[in-house]
C-alpha positions as CSV (number, residue, x, y, z in Angstrom):
1,M,26.2,11.9,28.6
2,L,24.2,8.7,28.2
3,K,21.0,10.7,27.4
4,S,22.9,12.6,24.7
5,L,24.2,9.5,23.1
6,F,20.7,8.0,23.0
7,V,19.3,11.2,21.4
8,Y,22.0,11.3,18.8
9,G,21.6,7.6,18.1
10,V,17.9,7.7,17.6
11,L,18.0,10.9,15.4
12,G,20.9,9.5,13.5
13,V,19.0,6.3,12.6
14,L,16.0,8.4,11.6
15,L,18.0,10.8,9.4
16,I,20.3,8.3,7.6
17,P,18.0,7.9,4.6
18,A,18.0,11.7,4.1
19,K,19.6,12.8,0.9
20,C,19.2,15.6,-1.6
21,S,16.4,14.9,-4.1
22,Q,17.3,14.3,-7.7
23,I,14.1,15.9,-8.8
24,T,12.4,19.1,-7.4
25,V,9.0,20.5,-8.4
26,C,8.0,24.1,-7.6
27,L,6.0,27.1,-8.8
28,E,7.8,30.1,-10.3
29,D,6.7,33.7,-9.6
30,D,4.6,33.8,-12.8
31,R,2.8,30.5,-11.6
32,D,4.6,28.3,-14.2
33,L,5.4,24.8,-13.0
34,R,9.2,24.0,-12.9
35,V,10.7,20.6,-12.6
36,D,14.4,20.3,-12.1
37,C,15.9,16.9,-12.8
38,L,19.4,16.6,-11.5
39,V,20.1,13.0,-12.6
40,K,23.7,12.8,-13.7
41,P,23.8,11.1,-17.1
42,E,26.3,8.4,-18.0
43,P,29.5,9.8,-19.5
44,N,30.2,9.5,-23.2
45,K,26.5,9.0,-24.1
46,I,24.1,11.2,-26.0
47,N,21.8,12.7,-23.4
48,S,18.1,12.0,-23.8
49,Y,15.4,13.2,-21.5
50,E,11.7,12.7,-20.8
51,F,9.5,14.6,-18.4
52,S,6.1,13.2,-17.4
53,W,3.5,13.1,-14.7
54,S,1.1,10.5,-13.6
55,S,-2.1,10.7,-11.6
56,G,-3.9,7.5,-10.9
57,N,-3.2,5.0,-13.8
58,K,-2.6,7.6,-16.4
59,E,0.9,8.8,-17.3
60,S,1.2,11.9,-19.5
61,L,4.4,12.7,-21.4
62,I,5.1,16.4,-21.1
63,N,8.4,16.9,-23.0
64,T,11.0,14.7,-24.6
65,N,13.9,14.7,-27.0
66,V,13.8,10.9,-27.4
67,S,13.5,9.9,-31.1
68,G,10.2,8.3,-31.9
69,S,8.4,9.7,-28.8
70,S,6.4,12.9,-28.6
71,A,4.7,14.9,-25.9
72,E,0.9,15.0,-25.6
73,G,-0.6,17.7,-27.8
74,Q,-1.8,19.8,-24.8
75,F,1.8,20.2,-23.7
76,K,3.7,20.8,-27.0
77,E,3.5,24.6,-27.0
78,K,3.5,25.0,-23.2
79,S,6.7,23.3,-22.1
80,T,10.4,24.1,-22.6
81,V,13.5,22.2,-21.4
82,V,17.0,23.7,-20.8
83,E,20.2,21.9,-19.8
84,L,21.5,22.7,-16.3
85,E,25.2,22.9,-15.4
86,P,27.0,20.7,-14.3
87,H,24.3,18.1,-15.1
88,G,20.6,17.7,-15.4
89,Y,17.7,19.4,-17.1
90,R,14.9,21.9,-16.2
91,M,11.5,21.6,-17.6
92,T,9.1,24.6,-17.4
93,L,5.4,24.1,-18.0
94,S,3.4,27.3,-18.5
95,G,-0.3,27.9,-18.1
96,F,-1.1,24.6,-16.2
97,T,-1.1,25.5,-12.5
98,D,-4.9,25.6,-12.3
99,K,-5.2,22.3,-14.1
100,L,-2.6,20.3,-12.1
101,P,-3.8,16.9,-10.9
102,H,-4.0,16.8,-7.1
103,N,-2.0,13.6,-6.4
104,T,0.7,13.7,-8.9
105,T,3.9,11.8,-9.4
106,Y,6.4,13.8,-11.4
107,M,9.0,11.8,-13.3
108,C,12.1,12.5,-15.4
109,R,14.3,10.1,-17.3
110,I,17.8,11.1,-18.4
111,T,19.6,8.5,-20.5
112,G,17.6,5.7,-18.8
113,E,18.1,6.9,-15.2
114,V,14.7,7.6,-13.6
115,A,13.9,10.0,-10.8
116,K,10.4,10.7,-9.4
117,V,8.7,12.5,-6.6
118,H,5.1,12.5,-5.4
119,V,3.5,15.9,-4.8
120,E,0.1,17.1,-3.6
121,A,-1.0,20.2,-5.6
122,E,-1.5,22.2,-2.3
123,Q,2.1,21.3,-1.3
124,L,3.8,22.9,-4.3
125,V,6.4,25.4,-3.0
126,P,7.6,28.6,-4.6
127,C,10.8,28.3,-6.6
128,S,12.8,30.5,-4.3
129,A,16.3,29.2,-3.4
130,V,15.5,29.1,0.3
131,S,12.3,27.1,0.0
132,L,13.9,24.6,-2.4
133,F,17.0,24.2,-0.1
134,L,14.8,23.6,3.0
135,K,12.6,21.1,1.1
136,S,15.5,19.1,-0.3
137,S,17.9,19.2,2.6
138,G,15.8,20.0,5.7
139,S,17.0,16.9,7.5
140,W,20.6,17.9,7.0
141,I,19.8,21.2,8.7
142,V,18.5,19.2,11.7
143,C,21.8,17.2,11.7
144,L,23.8,20.4,11.8
145,L,21.7,21.8,14.6
146,L,22.2,18.6,16.6
147,A,26.0,18.9,16.1
148,F,26.0,22.2,17.9
149,Y,23.6,21.0,20.6
150,R,25.1,21.1,24.1
151,P,23.1,19.2,26.8
152,H,22.9,20.7,30.2
153,S,24.3,18.5,32.9
């Protein structure tokens, strides 16, 4: 009993910070890069978005609908953005998987709210529902498994 409480306590402390990510990055079947930004915009405001990546000290704007800003020329004809329900946006970048920087921070801004994630190029996962679920909520799965754990006396 005491051993079980200790195990649950330690794992609980380690898993408290776990939460679903507001931004996911993956590779689609056709090798296009997909970035889902699930930031919930403020109600009663016109939604604006910006998608960018940075590697080292350089940030590159990939796609935006912000007035007065524009994406870098290399991305203009290669990226598209669609709105997701119930909130958020999905940016797809075609033809860049072999040119991705290795240590990349992907960022999205929706109506001033910023989300970002750091991804190594070799760690990009396929965009299947299962792999994205495991990546964004793997620690919750551990919590569920622990809930069903029965120590042997």
